[in-house]
Backbone as JSON, one array per atom type, in Angstrom:
{
  "sequence": "MIKIEAKTKLSPEEVIKRAAAFFTSGYGLKMTEQTPTSVCLEGGGGRVMVTVRTEAKGTSVEVESQEWDRQAREFIKKLA",
  "N": [[39.08, -14.78, -16.64], [40.67, -17.24, -13.98], [40.99, -20.1, -11.81], [42.97, -21.05, -9.83], [44.24, -24.41, -8.36], [46.91, -25.25, -5.68], [49.27, -27.43, -4.34], [51.5, -26.63, -1.57], [54.75, -27.78, 0.06], [55.61, -25.21, 1.74], [54.81, -22.93, 4.62], [50.98, -21.37, 5.17], [52.16, -18.59, 5.79], [54.05, -17.72, 4.47], [53.98, -18.26, 1.81], [51.74, -16.39, 1.55], [53.13, -13.98, 2.06], [54.93, -13.98, -0.37], [53.65, -14.5, -2.47], [52.74, -11.44, -2.11], [54.96, -9.74, -3.21], [55.28, -11.18, -5.14], [53.27, -10.11, -7.18], [53.53, -7.53, -6.8], [55.85, -5.88, -6.95], [57.07, -7.45, -8.87], [54.87, -7.02, -11.14], [53.25, -4.68, -10.4], [51.09, -4.59, -8.81], [48.94, -2.97, -6.52], [48.35, -3.89, -3.74], [45.38, -4.25, -1.9], [44.27, -6.01, -0.17], [45.03, -7.61, 2.87], [45.41, -10.69, 4.64], [46.15, -13.23, 7.57], [45.45, -15.46, 6.17], [44.86, -14.71, 3.74], [45.59, -12.74, 0.41], [44.83, -9.73, -1.77], [45.09, -8.44, -5.14], [45.6, -5.78, -7.18], [45.46, -3.96, -10.45], [46.02, -2.63, -13.08], [43.56, -2.83, -14.09], [42.62, -5.84, -13.36], [42.22, -8.2, -10.78], [43.77, -10.25, -8.2], [43.68, -13.33, -5.83], [44.74, -14.39, -3.34], [44.97, -17.65, -1.76], [45.36, -19.37, 0.54], [45.21, -22.5, 2.6], [46.25, -24.68, 5.69], [46.85, -27.78, 5.68], [47.24, -31.42, 6.35], [49.34, -32.24, 4.49], [51.29, -29.89, 3.85], [50.72, -27.35, 2.69], [46.96, -25.92, 1.09], [47.46, -24.63, -1.58], [45.08, -21.86, -3.29], [44.25, -19.56, -5.68], [42.84, -16.97, -8.01], [42.0, -15.19, -10.86], [41.72, -12.35, -12.49], [42.24, -10.92, -15.7], [44.92, -11.65, -14.99], [45.95, -14.33, -15.42], [48.27, -15.75, -16.79], [50.02, -15.06, -15.21], [49.24, -15.6, -12.96], [49.56, -18.65, -13.16], [52.24, -18.68, -14.11], [52.82, -18.06, -10.67], [51.82, -20.27, -9.68], [53.57, -22.24, -10.53], [55.76, -21.73, -9.33], [55.76, -22.71, -6.6], [56.02, -24.32, -6.09]],
  "CA": [[39.22, -14.95, -14.92], [40.65, -18.39, -14.22], [41.09, -20.35, -10.19], [44.2, -22.45, -10.26], [44.77, -24.91, -7.01], [47.91, -26.41, -5.53], [50.05, -27.45, -2.8], [53.79, -26.77, -1.34], [55.66, -27.12, 1.39], [55.54, -24.06, 2.36], [54.34, -22.75, 5.75], [50.6, -20.15, 5.09], [52.62, -17.24, 5.9], [55.52, -17.7, 3.37], [53.8, -17.96, 0.65], [50.85, -14.75, 1.09], [54.51, -13.45, 1.77], [55.53, -14.38, -1.66], [52.11, -13.22, -3.48], [52.38, -10.28, -2.51], [56.35, -10.16, -3.57], [55.59, -10.88, -7.21], [52.82, -9.75, -8.47], [53.62, -6.45, -6.46], [57.83, -5.63, -6.92], [57.07, -7.71, -10.36], [53.78, -6.68, -12.19], [52.93, -3.54, -10.08], [49.81, -5.32, -8.96], [48.49, -2.46, -5.51], [47.76, -5.05, -2.35], [43.96, -4.01, -0.9], [43.93, -6.74, 1.64], [45.8, -8.62, 3.65], [44.95, -11.47, 5.89], [47.01, -14.33, 7.21], [45.16, -16.79, 5.0], [44.47, -14.16, 1.64], [45.78, -11.43, 0.21], [44.13, -9.44, -2.66], [45.85, -7.27, -5.22], [44.71, -5.05, -8.53], [45.81, -2.95, -10.84], [45.24, -3.03, -14.93], [41.84, -3.7, -14.68], [42.08, -6.85, -13.29], [42.75, -8.07, -10.34], [44.21, -11.28, -8.42], [43.39, -13.03, -5.04], [45.72, -15.8, -3.34], [43.81, -18.06, -0.7], [45.5, -20.61, 1.4], [44.39, -23.25, 3.97], [46.75, -25.31, 6.02], [46.61, -29.26, 5.8], [48.38, -32.03, 7.06], [50.47, -31.97, 4.4], [51.53, -28.72, 3.81], [49.6, -25.92, 2.5], [47.12, -25.63, -0.11], [47.08, -22.66, -2.15], [44.27, -21.32, -4.11], [44.86, -18.34, -6.84], [41.52, -16.86, -8.43], [42.87, -14.23, -10.95], [40.87, -12.05, -13.73], [43.48, -10.22, -16.23], [45.98, -11.97, -14.89], [46.1, -15.26, -15.53], [49.17, -15.87, -17.25], [50.83, -14.31, -14.19], [48.81, -16.43, -11.96], [49.87, -19.78, -13.42], [53.58, -18.53, -13.48], [53.47, -18.17, -9.71], [51.41, -21.57, -9.11], [54.51, -23.31, -10.7], [57.15, -21.56, -8.68], [55.46, -23.06, -4.96], [56.56, -26.31, -6.2]],
  "C": [[39.01, -16.9, -15.11], [40.49, -18.57, -12.55], [41.53, -21.94, -10.32], [44.33, -23.07, -8.14], [45.98, -25.64, -6.9], [48.13, -26.56, -4.45], [50.73, -27.43, -2.63], [53.52, -27.19, -0.54], [55.43, -26.03, 2.04], [54.79, -23.76, 3.05], [52.95, -21.45, 4.54], [51.1, -19.4, 4.64], [53.42, -16.67, 4.98], [55.13, -17.8, 1.66], [52.75, -16.67, 0.38], [52.3, -13.77, 1.03], [54.8, -13.3, 0.52], [54.85, -13.54, -3.11], [52.52, -12.11, -4.0], [53.8, -9.32, -2.98], [56.17, -10.34, -5.05], [54.73, -10.56, -7.48], [52.76, -7.98, -7.74], [54.84, -5.5, -7.1], [57.64, -6.85, -8.76], [56.06, -6.94, -11.94], [52.92, -5.39, -11.27], [51.48, -3.33, -9.52], [49.89, -3.56, -6.89], [48.1, -4.17, -4.69], [46.51, -4.35, -2.0], [43.44, -4.51, -0.36], [44.65, -7.54, 1.81], [45.32, -9.7, 4.48], [46.18, -12.38, 6.6], [46.8, -15.99, 6.45], [45.17, -16.24, 3.41], [45.54, -13.22, 2.21], [44.84, -11.12, -1.43], [45.07, -7.94, -3.45], [45.17, -7.13, -6.27], [45.3, -4.0, -8.7], [45.42, -3.37, -12.57], [44.59, -3.29, -14.88], [41.4, -4.85, -14.33], [42.3, -7.27, -11.44], [43.18, -10.07, -9.54], [44.06, -11.7, -6.48], [44.15, -14.56, -4.43], [45.15, -16.05, -1.91], [44.86, -19.18, 0.31], [45.29, -20.96, 2.81], [46.05, -24.71, 4.04], [45.56, -27.32, 5.85], [47.58, -29.68, 6.12], [49.25, -32.5, 6.07], [51.75, -31.12, 3.62], [50.23, -27.41, 3.73], [48.83, -25.86, 1.47], [46.58, -24.56, -0.56], [45.75, -22.6, -3.65], [44.28, -20.27, -4.9], [43.11, -17.92, -7.84], [42.35, -15.24, -9.19], [42.15, -13.54, -12.52], [42.06, -10.97, -14.65], [44.51, -10.5, -16.25], [46.43, -13.95, -14.68], [47.22, -16.16, -16.1], [50.47, -15.91, -15.84], [50.32, -15.49, -12.91], [49.37, -17.83, -12.08], [51.23, -19.6, -12.86], [54.11, -18.94, -12.04], [53.08, -19.25, -9.28], [52.75, -22.12, -8.96], [56.01, -22.77, -9.74], [56.83, -21.86, -7.06], [55.7, -24.2, -4.98], [57.73, -26.6, -5.84]]
}
């Protein structure tokens, strides 16, 4: 299990949209919950939770992963 944090200039809405698309279409995870500030996806015996927070100069993104660590790191890199 890992927890990664990053900052991006993307809006919180765009980060959530990209996270849902990245993990559902790319890896077949199923979305189990979505709010304006988070998305939870499950599949393959693991889960991914992406949470966003608006900050003064962009958006703070936290990705918590269980069994999808490599993919979580890959997603964070795509936000840069």
